[in-house]
C-alpha positions, 0 to 999 in steps of 0.5 A: 547500498544496503536496505538499511542505507535506503531508508536512511536516505528516504524521508516523507518528501514534502515537495515534489518536482512536477516536471520529474516522472517515475518510469514505468519499470521502476513503477512496475518494481515498485508495485511487484513488491507490494504484491509480494508481500506476505499476508495472512492465510496468503489471501493478498486482501488488498490491491493496489491503483496506480494513478498517473493521470493528472486530470485524476490526480487534481480531481483527488487532491482536495480529499488530501491534507497535502493537495500540492504534493499529490499534483506534483507527484508522479505516481499515486499509489492508493491502498485498497482492502477488501470491504469484507470476507466472503466464501467466494473470495477465499475460495478463488484464491485458493482454488489459484493456489491448488491450479498453480501448485498442479494439486486438486481443487479442495486440497486446503478445505479443512483450512479454509472452511476454518477461516471462513467460520471465523470471519464469515461471521464478523461484521463487514467492518471487522473484516475491514479492520483485518484486510487494512492491515494485511495492506499495510505489509505491502505498503512497508514493501513498497516504500522500502522498493521506492527508497531502494530505487532511489526514487521519493515518496511520502506515505499518507493517512491523511485523506478523505476516504470517501472522496477517494472511493468515490472518485476511484469507484471503488465500491464497484469493486469490494475494496475501501481505501486504506492508504496512499503512497505519493511517488516521484523525485523531490525538490529539494529547494523547495522542500523544508524537510530534505535538508534536516536530520532523519530522527528516531528514537535510540534503539536502546528505548526502541527494543525491549529484549527478554533474554 
């Protein structure tokens, strides 16, 4: 099945079958799709936290607008972005790049000096706006990979970020939550959206061409 057909198949699942769990191999594939996503300057400014522990999901549930979805799904992926840029974070990534490519460290200093000058002169709030946007690229890749595997998903922005950050101790990791992705298998009989037609803007309205 093509990616287009996979995306036609998926929808934001509203009811999960709590007895069905996604196997670790498929979770690894979904996370790998996010890990391979492109990011600005190749910095991978976000991390993915994988929550399958039922007790933790139940503690996180009050943060969600759809607590029953969080409780019943198999896994919750938390996409969390750097709280700010630092010289150390930038250097760590570029040292890894040069080491993996068998290049001398410092090979890209002229470029990293430019991005340090840009980001390190911004406020942490401005930094986070940028790092959070990078996380959405990986978020979309994870949704697409789940659809290819015929694993249901529900993307969520409607949650209490502060509560999630506190419960997962994200501050100690220098991270702040951005989005959640619930994964599992639909309870079709109990999901009011499952049988409904997918509706999107028609192509002629969605696409604006300049020829």
